[in-house]
C-alpha positions as CSV (number, residue, x, y, z in Angstrom):
1,M,0.0,0.0,0.0
2,R,1.1,3.5,-0.8
3,V,0.1,6.2,1.8
4,L,0.4,10.0,1.4
5,V,0.7,11.8,4.7
6,T,0.4,15.6,4.4
7,G,2.0,17.6,7.2
8,G,4.0,14.5,8.0
9,A,6.9,16.5,9.6
10,G,4.6,18.2,12.1
11,F,3.8,17.1,15.6
12,I,0.9,14.7,15.0
13,G,1.7,13.8,11.4
14,S,5.2,12.7,12.2
15,H,4.0,10.6,15.1
16,F,1.6,8.8,12.7
17,V,4.5,8.3,10.2
18,R,6.8,6.9,12.9
19,Q,4.1,4.5,14.1
20,V,3.3,3.3,10.6
21,L,7.0,2.6,9.8
22,S,7.6,1.0,13.2
23,G,4.8,-1.5,12.6
24,D,2.4,-0.3,15.3
25,Y,-0.5,-0.6,12.8
26,P,-0.4,-4.2,11.5
27,W,-2.8,-3.5,8.7
28,L,-0.3,-1.1,7.3
29,A,2.7,-3.5,7.5
30,G,5.0,-2.9,4.6
31,A,3.3,0.3,3.5
32,E,5.2,2.9,1.6
33,V,4.8,6.3,3.1
34,V,5.1,9.6,1.2
35,V,5.3,12.7,3.4
36,L,4.4,16.1,1.9
37,D,5.3,19.0,4.1
38,K,6.1,22.6,3.4
39,L,8.4,22.8,6.5
40,T,6.9,26.1,7.7
41,Y,7.9,27.3,11.2
42,A,6.1,24.4,12.9
43,G,7.3,21.7,10.4
44,N,10.6,20.0,11.3
45,E,12.2,17.2,9.3
46,A,14.1,16.2,12.5
47,N,10.7,14.8,13.7
48,L,11.2,12.0,11.2
49,A,14.8,11.3,12.2
50,P,13.9,8.0,14.0
51,V,12.7,6.6,10.7
52,A,14.7,8.6,8.2
53,G,16.7,5.6,7.0
54,D,13.7,3.5,6.2
55,P,13.6,2.8,2.5
56,R,9.8,2.9,2.6
57,L,9.8,6.6,3.5
58,T,9.8,9.3,0.8
59,F,9.9,13.0,1.8
60,A,8.7,15.7,-0.5
61,R,9.0,19.4,0.5
62,G,6.2,21.3,-0.9
63,D,2.9,23.1,-0.5
64,I,-0.5,21.3,-0.5
65,C,-1.8,24.2,-2.6
66,D,0.7,23.3,-5.4
67,S,-1.7,21.3,-7.6
68,S,1.0,20.0,-10.0
69,L,3.1,18.6,-7.1
70,V,0.1,17.2,-5.3
71,A,-1.1,15.4,-8.5
72,E,2.3,13.9,-9.0
73,L,2.6,12.6,-5.4
74,M,-1.0,11.3,-5.5
75,S,-0.2,8.9,-8.3
76,G,-0.6,5.3,-7.1
77,V,-1.7,6.3,-3.6
78,E,-4.4,4.2,-1.9
79,L,-4.7,6.1,1.3
80,V,-4.4,9.9,2.1
81,V,-4.1,11.0,5.7
82,H,-4.4,14.8,5.7
83,F,-2.8,16.5,8.7
84,A,-1.3,19.6,7.1
85,A,-2.8,22.7,8.6
86,E,-2.2,26.1,10.1
87,S,-3.4,25.3,13.7
88,H,-2.5,28.0,16.3
89,V,-5.5,30.0,17.4
90,D,-3.5,33.0,18.5
91,R,-1.8,33.3,15.2
92,S,-5.1,33.1,13.4
93,I,-6.4,36.0,15.5
94,Q,-3.4,38.1,14.5
95,G,-3.9,37.2,10.8
96,A,-6.2,34.7,9.2
97,A,-5.0,34.7,5.5
98,D,-2.6,31.8,5.9
99,F,-5.2,29.7,7.6
100,V,-7.7,30.2,4.8
101,L,-5.1,29.5,2.2
102,T,-3.7,26.3,3.7
103,N,-6.7,24.9,5.5
104,V,-9.4,25.6,2.9
105,L,-7.7,26.0,-0.5
106,G,-5.0,23.4,0.4
107,T,-7.6,20.8,1.4
108,H,-9.5,21.5,-1.8
109,T,-6.4,20.9,-3.9
110,L,-5.8,17.6,-2.2
111,L,-9.5,16.5,-2.6
112,E,-9.4,17.3,-6.3
113,A,-6.2,15.3,-6.8
114,A,-7.4,12.4,-4.7
115,L,-10.6,12.2,-6.8
116,A,-8.6,12.3,-10.1
117,A,-6.2,9.6,-8.8
118,G,-9.0,7.3,-7.6
119,V,-7.7,7.2,-4.0
120,G,-9.3,4.4,-1.9
121,K,-9.6,6.4,1.3
122,F,-9.1,10.0,2.3
123,V,-8.9,10.8,6.1
124,H,-9.3,14.4,6.8
125,V,-7.9,15.3,10.3
126,S,-9.9,18.1,12.0
127,T,-10.5,19.4,15.4
128,D,-13.2,19.6,18.1
129,E,-12.9,23.4,17.9
130,V,-15.2,23.4,14.9
131,Y,-18.1,22.8,17.3
132,G,-17.6,26.0,19.2
133,S,-18.0,26.0,23.0
134,I,-20.2,23.8,25.1
135,E,-21.3,24.5,28.7
136,E,-22.3,21.0,29.7
137,G,-22.5,17.6,28.0
138,A,-20.4,16.6,25.0
139,W,-20.7,17.0,21.3
140,R,-21.7,14.2,19.0
141,E,-20.6,14.2,15.4
142,D,-23.9,15.5,14.1
143,H,-23.8,18.7,16.3
144,V,-24.0,22.0,14.4
145,L,-20.7,23.7,13.6
146,E,-20.2,27.0,15.4
147,P,-16.5,27.9,15.1
148,N,-15.5,31.0,17.1
149,S,-11.9,31.6,15.9
150,P,-10.5,32.2,12.4
151,Y,-8.6,28.9,12.8
152,S,-11.6,26.8,13.7
153,A,-13.7,28.5,11.0
154,S,-11.1,27.5,8.4
155,K,-11.1,23.9,9.7
156,A,-14.9,23.8,9.6
157,S,-14.8,25.0,6.0
158,S,-12.4,22.2,5.1
159,D,-14.6,19.7,6.9
160,L,-17.5,20.8,4.7
161,L,-15.5,20.6,1.6
162,A,-14.5,17.0,2.5
163,R,-18.1,16.1,3.1
164,A,-19.1,17.7,-0.2
165,F,-16.6,15.7,-2.2
166,H,-18.0,12.5,-0.7
167,R,-21.6,13.5,-1.3
168,T,-21.1,14.9,-4.8
169,H,-18.3,12.7,-6.2
170,G,-18.4,9.6,-4.0
171,L,-14.8,10.2,-2.8
172,P,-14.4,7.9,0.2
173,V,-13.7,10.5,2.8
174,C,-13.7,10.2,6.6
175,V,-13.3,13.2,8.9
176,T,-11.9,12.9,12.4
177,R,-12.3,15.6,15.1
178,C,-9.9,15.4,18.0
179,S,-9.6,17.1,21.4
180,N,-6.4,18.8,22.6
181,N,-3.3,16.8,21.8
182,Y,-0.1,16.6,23.8
183,G,3.1,14.5,23.7
184,P,6.7,14.6,22.5
185,Y,7.7,16.7,19.4
186,Q,4.9,19.2,19.9
187,F,5.9,22.6,18.7
188,P,6.6,24.9,21.7
189,E,3.9,27.4,21.0
190,K,1.1,25.1,22.3
191,V,0.3,25.4,26.0
192,I,1.9,22.2,27.4
193,P,5.3,22.5,25.6
194,L,5.3,26.3,26.0
195,F,4.7,26.1,29.8
196,V,7.2,23.2,30.2
197,T,10.0,24.9,28.2
198,N,9.4,28.2,29.9
199,L,9.6,26.7,33.3
200,L,12.7,24.7,32.4
201,D,14.3,28.0,31.5
202,G,13.2,29.6,34.7
203,R,10.7,31.9,32.9
204,K,7.1,32.6,33.8
205,V,4.1,31.1,32.1
206,P,1.1,33.1,30.8
207,L,-2.3,32.0,32.1
208,Y,-5.3,33.4,30.2
209,G,-8.1,35.1,32.0
210,D,-9.4,33.3,35.1
211,G,-7.9,30.0,34.0
212,M,-11.2,28.2,34.1
213,N,-11.4,27.3,30.4
214,V,-11.8,23.5,30.1
215,R,-10.1,21.2,27.6
216,D,-10.1,17.4,27.1
217,W,-6.6,16.1,26.8
218,L,-5.6,13.4,24.3
219,H,-2.2,11.9,24.0
220,V,-0.8,12.0,20.4
221,D,-0.3,8.2,20.5
222,D,-4.0,7.7,21.2
223,H,-5.0,10.2,18.6
224,C,-2.9,8.5,15.9
225,Y,-4.3,5.1,17.0
226,G,-7.8,6.4,16.5
227,I,-6.9,7.8,13.1
228,S,-5.5,4.4,12.0
229,L,-8.7,2.7,13.0
230,V,-10.7,5.2,10.9
231,A,-8.4,4.8,8.0
232,E,-8.7,1.0,8.2
233,R,-12.4,0.5,8.9
234,G,-14.2,3.9,9.1
235,R,-17.3,4.2,7.0
236,A,-16.9,6.6,4.0
237,G,-18.7,9.8,4.5
238,E,-18.7,9.6,8.3
239,I,-17.2,11.8,11.0
240,Y,-15.5,10.3,14.1
241,N,-14.7,12.2,17.3
242,I,-11.5,11.2,19.0
243,G,-11.1,12.2,22.7
244,G,-8.8,11.4,25.6
245,G,-11.3,11.4,28.4
246,T,-9.4,13.8,30.7
247,E,-11.1,17.2,31.1
248,L,-9.1,19.9,33.0
249,T,-9.4,23.6,33.5
250,N,-6.3,25.5,32.3
251,R,-5.7,26.4,36.0
252,A,-5.7,22.7,36.9
253,L,-3.3,21.9,34.0
254,T,-1.0,24.7,35.1
255,E,-0.9,23.2,38.7
256,R,0.1,19.8,37.3
257,L,2.9,21.4,35.1
258,L,4.2,23.5,37.9
259,A,4.4,20.4,40.2
260,A,6.1,18.4,37.4
261,V,9.0,20.8,37.2
262,G,9.1,21.8,40.9
263,A,7.9,25.4,40.4
264,G,5.4,27.5,42.3
265,W,2.6,29.9,41.5
266,D,5.0,32.8,41.5
267,M,6.0,31.5,38.1
268,V,2.5,32.2,36.7
269,E,1.6,35.5,35.1
270,R,-2.0,36.3,34.5
271,V,-2.6,37.8,31.1
272,P,-5.8,39.2,29.4
273,D,-8.1,36.5,28.0
274,R,-7.8,35.5,24.4
275,K,-10.4,37.1,22.0
276,G,-13.4,34.8,21.5
277,H,-11.9,32.3,23.9
278,D,-14.0,29.1,23.9
279,R,-15.0,28.2,27.5
280,R,-15.2,24.4,27.2
281,Y,-14.6,21.6,24.7
282,S,-15.9,18.1,25.2
283,V,-16.4,15.4,22.6
284,D,-18.6,12.3,22.8
285,I,-16.5,9.3,21.5
286,T,-19.3,6.7,21.6
287,K,-19.4,6.4,17.8
288,I,-15.7,5.5,17.4
289,T,-15.8,3.3,20.5
290,D,-18.8,1.3,19.4
291,E,-18.0,1.0,15.7
292,L,-14.2,0.7,15.7
293,G,-13.3,-0.4,19.3
294,Y,-11.3,2.8,20.1
295,R,-10.3,3.5,23.7
296,P,-7.7,6.0,24.9
297,R,-4.8,3.9,26.2
298,V,-2.4,6.4,27.7
299,P,-3.4,7.6,31.3
300,F,-3.1,11.3,31.5
301,G,-0.8,11.4,34.5
302,E,1.6,9.0,32.9
303,G,1.5,10.7,29.5
304,L,2.1,14.1,31.0
305,A,5.0,12.9,33.1
306,D,6.6,11.2,30.1
307,T,6.1,14.4,28.0
308,V,7.7,16.6,30.6
309,T,10.6,14.2,30.8
310,W,11.0,14.2,27.0
311,Y,11.2,18.0,26.9
312,R,13.7,18.0,29.8
313,E,15.9,15.5,28.0
314,N,15.6,17.1,24.5
315,R,16.5,20.7,24.9
316,A,18.6,20.5,21.7
317,W,15.3,19.8,19.8
318,W,13.2,22.6,21.1
319,E,15.6,25.5,21.8
320,P,16.2,26.2,18.1
321,L,12.5,26.0,17.4
322,R,11.7,28.7,20.0
323,K,14.3,31.0,18.6
324,R,13.2,30.4,15.0
325,A,9.6,31.2,15.8
326,E,10.5,34.1,18.0
327,L,8.4,32.8,20.9
328,V,8.1,35.3,23.7
329,A,8.8,33.4,27.0
330,K,7.4,35.3,29.9
């Protein structure tokens, strides 16, 4: 089998590639993997270093909006797993153009090429943020889309394009919507690696507003496991939520991170709340559990401890990234 992974040098995409080539998904044993990644500030070819010598891996640096390149790489592909996206909410608030270009037009380019190439399965990786914010209960896959940030609006748009290509053209598309990911190799602008790397450098961490925004945390290994199940057995045209089952306020998460590195609350700086900040996310994972047998396997306490240890032991990986992205560590 030939698999095209877009954004395969990013945090989640590279984890999926490493797992495929390491044999973690038996149904993909022997698969050839083609990675397409533009290597923007958050893409890092070093994320693929553990499998770089595998002859089944081909890396192509390029843009998912480049229709000629995409068409060339799509030839002979049986499965597309589409991770490539601009994904940082704060950056989308500062300027949304790149998010619309990559997340909407880039996805359209891929869908067109997949249709022309007769691809057997297209898995579009999305986010729970497309649902908006929920005070109580949890979203099912048929919940109305009410995105509140330019980032989530661009992802909702790409979800609808994916759905339309299935309904109109019969392209076998599945959409996955995940909760907040964490784990090794996550770019240090996201909250967990940002807080950990700041604290390891003896710098303060910024806590938005009252710190009571709630997120469900999902280890990247569980997320990629869920994606593999959808790619293997998910029904074409369907949406599958993938969650971790650990809901925490940002304040509670901060407490855990402070404890993990031996720091106190004097290392926390309260900052004005983000514009349009969603209060709570929560996904109902009944569908993927009942249909595909998914269960999150990494306990949050264990996964968080391992993640903190990874950042502590891999300063050479994250220090250059912080400098390159000009992250402000407070």
